[in-house]
N, C-alpha and C positions, 0 to 999 in steps of 0.2 A: 457450518464454518469446518473448516478444516481443524483438527487436534491440531496439541504445539509439543515439541519437544527440544529441551535444552538441552545445550551442550554446556559442563559449567567444571569448571579446574584449577591446579593451580596455573601460573603462567607457564609455558614451555611445554607442556606435556603432549602437544600437538592438537587443541582443540578444532583448530583450523583447519588442518590437513583432514580432519573426520569430517567435516561440514563438508568441507569441499569434496570428498567423499561421499556422502549424502546423498549431497545436492547435482551430481555428477559435473560440475565445473569449477573451473579453478577462480569464483568469484573472492572470495576473500586470500588476504595476504599472506605468506608461510612464509617464516623465517626462522635462524637459529637462535635469531636476539630476543631477548626478552623485552615485550608490553610492544610489538609490532602492529599487532591488534588494537587500538585504539579505536578505534571506531566498533560502531556492534555488526553483524550480519545477517540476515533470513534470509530463506527459503523453502521453498515445496520438494518437494520427494515423492518418489511415488514406488512404491516397494507388494509385491504378493496382491493387487488390486486396491492397496490404500495409498492414499493423498495425507501428506499430514506438512505442516510447519516446518521447520528446522533453523533453531535459534544459534547461534556462537557467542557466549559472553567472554569471548577472547579478552587478552593485554591489558592489562592493568597494573599496571607496577610502579608504584611510588617506590622514591630511597628507603624508608623506613620500615622494615616488619612488619609492624606495626600498625601503622597505615596500609600496608597491601591487606594486611589482613581484614581491617575494616571493610577495606574497598572491595574484595570478596564478597566480602558479606553481605553490601547492598547486593552485589553481581546475585550473592545466591537465594535471599531475599524476593526480590525481582521475580527469578526464574521460577521459582516456587511458588508464585501467587498466580503466574501468568501460564504456565505449564500444567501439562496432565499427565507426563512423563519429562523424569531428568534422565539425562546420562554423564553421571556422575566419572570425570578423566582422571585416571593417574598414568606415568611411568614407568609402566617396568627393568627400562636401562638403569635410572635412577633410584628407583625401591622410594619407600613408603617415608616424604619425609615432615616435618610439624604443622606444614601448610597445608596439606593430606588431609593430615588428620584433625585439623580446623573446618576443614569444610566438610567432613565426616560428620564430625560432631553435631554440625547447624541441620546436616540431613536428616541425620537422625532423627531431627526433634518431629518432621514434619510426615505427613501420611502421603503426600502425594507417592508411586511407587520409582525407584532411584536402580538403575541399573549399571552397577561398577564396569567400566572401561577399563580396563589394562591396555592402552598403547605401546606398541612399540616391541609388540613382542611377534618380531620378527621368526621365531627361529625355535623348535622343539623342548630348547632349553631356558630360552624367557620364559618362557608359554608355560611351563612345571617353575621356574620364580617365581611367575607371578600370582602363585598362592598364597604367597604373603598375608597379600592384598582383603584374605576375609576376615584378616584381625581389624578392619574398621568398619566390621560390623553388618555388609549388608550377603544377603543371599543369594541373589546374580551377580556372578564374576564373567568378564564375557574379557582373554584374553585376545588381542586384536594386530594388526600391524595397517592405521591406514594409509599409508605409504603405498604397500604392494595389496591392499585389501584384502589378505587374510584372515580371517573368522568372522570379518561386518558382515558377511550371507545370513551365519548363524545368528546374529547381534540383530539386523533390521527383523530378520522372522519373529525374534519375543518381543524386540520394539512395538510392532504391528497388533503382535498378540495379545500388548497389553495398552493397546490406545482406545478412549473409551468408541463407544458403537456413535457412527454420525447419526446427528439429530442434523437433522434439515425441516429451517422453517417453514409453517403453513401459508400454498402457495397463496396469494391474493393478488388482487386485481387495484387497491390500492395502491395508489405510489409513494417512495419514500425521499423523504428527503433529509440527507445527514450534513450535519454540518463538521463542517472539518475544521484545518487551521493547529498554527503554530500557539503554545501553550499561553495565555493569557490575554490572550487578542479578544477575549470576550463572548468566549462561546455561550459559558454558562447564563452573560447577564439574557442572551439574545435567545435563550430557547426561554429559562425563566421570563422573559418581560412578555412572550407570545402566550406562555403561559398563561399569565397568572391576569390576560386582556379577556373581558369582559365582551369581544368580540369575537372571542372564538373559545370553543368546545372541544376541549381535552381529558380525555381519560385512558390511564396505565391501561398498554398492553401486554399480555408473556410476549417474548422473544428469548430467543437463544443465542443470540449474541452477545458473546459473555462482554463483559463491559462498557456495555452501552445501554440507552437509556431509550425505550420508546416508548410514545405515547401517538394516541388519536388526536390527530387535529381537525375539527372543520369549522372551515373558513368561506366565508359564499358560497354553501351550500355544497361545501365540497368537502369533501376528507383525504386526509395523508397520512402517513405515518411521517413523526418526525422524529428524528436519530439524534441522541447528542454521544459525540460523542467523550464532549471533556473530562475530563481530571483524574487524575489516575487516583488510586484506594494506597494513603498514603502507608503504609503497615509501618516501614521500614525510612529511614533518615536517609535519600533513597537522592541522586545529582544527576548527573549525564550521565545514569540508568533508564528515569522519566521523560526524557526525549526517548529516546531510542525505542524505548515499548512507548508511548506515544504513535513514533512512526509503524507502530505492526500495529496495531487496534489503527488507525487513521487506514494502512493500506487494506486491509479486511473491511472493515466499511467501506469504503469507497468502490471496496469489487461488490459489494450488494446494492445498492442503493441505483436512482431513476436517475435522480440530482444529485450533485454535489454541493453545499452552497460553502465554499472555499471563503474565510475568514483572515481579514485583512487589518492591523493595526493603523490608522491614521498616520499616524504617531510616530510608529519605526516603516513606515512604507514596505518597501516588497520586496521579499528578502528569498535568500538561494530556498532553502525552503517549503517559499512560495511556492517558487517555478517547480517546483517536482513533485511537491501533489498536486496543481496543475497537468499537471506531465501527465500522470499517474492517470490522474481521472478522464483524461483525453486517450489514454491510452486504453482502459478499458472501455471506452465508448459510453462515457456517462453525461447528462446532460449535467452543466456547467454554471453557476455563479458566483462571479466574486462578489462579497459584502463587505466591503469599508466600514470598518468598525470606528466610532470613537470622533464620529464627523464633527461635533459638538465642538471638540479640546482645539480641532482645526484654527488657526488664527488668521482672520482675511479672507474670507470665504465670501470673496465676490463673485460671479457669475461665471468667471475663465475656473477658479482651484479644479474645479470638477470636474473639466476638461482636460485643466492639463495632466490631471493627476491617472488618467485613465491611457491618455497618452504614453505620459512614462514608464504604464507598466505597458500597455501594447508594446514599448522598444524594448522591455526585454524580451518577452515571446512574440515576436511581432507572428508567428503561424496563428497567434487564438486571436486575433484580434474580432471573432465572431460571440467572445463571451463577453456576455453583461452585465457590467458593475454597480453596483445602486449603493449609496452612501447614505449610514443608519448613525444613529446613536443609541446603540440598545438600553444605557441607565438610561437616557433618557423617553422610552419608547417611542422615537419620532424614528419614520419609517418602517419601522419593523415589518406592515402588510405588504409593504412595495416592495419585499422578497419574496412572498409569497405568490405575490403576481408576477411578479419574473418567471418567477421558478414555473407558475403554472403553463405560461406560455412557452418557455421551453421546453414541457411536458407535453404538450400539441405542436412543438416544431419537431420533437423525436418522431412522431408520429406521421408528421409527414409523406404523403404515398404521390409523385410523379406518375403520370401514365407516362410506358413507354411510344407512344406517338408524340406524343408533348417530350417527351426527353430528346426522340430522335433529331427534330426537330430543332431544338437546339445546339443537336451536336451541330447539328448540318450547318447554323448562324457563326457556332464559333468556328469553326473549320473554314469558315472563309475569311472569319477575322482575324485568324493567324493559323497560319497556314502547317502544318504538320511539318518537322525534318526527315529531310533523306539522311539515311543510316547505310554503310556500306557500301551504298549504288542502289540503294532503293530507298523511292520513295514511302515513307512509315503513315497508312492509313484506319482510322478505325471506321469500322464499318456501320455496328451500330452499339446500341448500349442498352438497361435495362435496369431498373433498380428492383432488386431483389430479396429484400427486407425492408423494412421499416421498423422504430423502435426499436433499438438505433439504423440510420437511415445504414444500407450498402450497396452502391452500385456497381453494375457489373458492364465493361467494356470490350469487344470483342474488337483486335484489330491483326495486321499480322505480324507485328515483331516486339513486340509487349515488351519484351526483357531491351528494346533498344529505343523505349521513349526515355526520353532526360525529365529531371524531376526538377524540370522548370516548367517543361506544358503538362506537368498532369498539375505541380501548384498554382498554374492559371487555369486548369479546367476548373479548379478546384472555387478558385475565388469568381470563375465566371458562374461557378453553380450555385455562389452562397449570392452573389451582386441576382440572380436571377428570382431565386427562393428561397434566402435566409438563414436557411438552418438556425435562428439564431441561438445560440448557446449549446449546440450541439454537433460535435464526430462529427465526418460523413469519411465513409469505409468509401475507396476507389477498389475494385479491380479489372488488372488489364489480362483480359487472355489470351491465348490464339485462337485464330477463327481464320 
């Protein structure tokens, strides 16, 4: 797992500018107004051969100062809990404020390494003035200008020096099934139902994945590693920060799994956050199963209700009709084993391999079915294709002008591949290269 660096401090000290500098893009909105960054942002940074996650905790400004301090305290508690290292950002232009002192007081009580970052040190005079921040009680002070990049190299050198050593989970052929989803959709209930079931054998196993619980599940004489990402440790009374750091954990968990069991609440429907999790799982080329929990609460469950819900979900993500949907009641333990059965099918689909000769027969057939268009006076031609990888499946197609191939024809090829070979619950990667 990548180590985590959080950027904390009072509003308007330049946290988002530092975040953008560290990850090399303008992902966070930067503005001189207080409270612009109401959402949280995270990304990956790379320096001196080390990769790490960066989290911007910026932009929390209620109207009253005492509420502001409470809000910042929430962010600091969560950042401390989640991070391996903290960048405490202050503003050399404004000098030390009472809010800086409040943040410093919280951070001094903790054992996590803290680097004091004096931002907006655009010249030598401000760099000298930054020494006043030593009075906040931290040994390491780094005057920088996030806007120009001045001093950020020295800061990053120290960051990577203080990061914990990389820990890799031991390689295993046992597939990982990770349960992800919005808070309160029933992830823990589903996990507990499986773990307490007499048809399953479960043992705790060690894992380096932060804040997830790994269990070995043996079902139908097959082994799985079941990863529960549910539930933040509640050391502080946190509000919007819980949702944000749940998102960070979900992202980590998705990167590491073989199949993502994406849980929805049947009574709440399909929301934007569900769509984002689905798209992230597809982006990482993971197997995907949608688990529709609390089905017992749905009134008037005639034979068409499940189908109507499927159609509703697919209408929101029309390119993801290949993802199976299983309805369950975790609390009543109904159809919980069906989820594992479907996940196992998805695992097999990820490993599916199509012979090159068979694939080229398929290509010949679909080219007759729908001719390739003419672009810039040249008829597009696909010469041949081959599957270059499985688990997950990757196909390479050789053609004369790959850059001219319309997106609609790419979708046509994928749809026909699925008609012919299914790949249930599995994203397909297709590469079109010059021949």
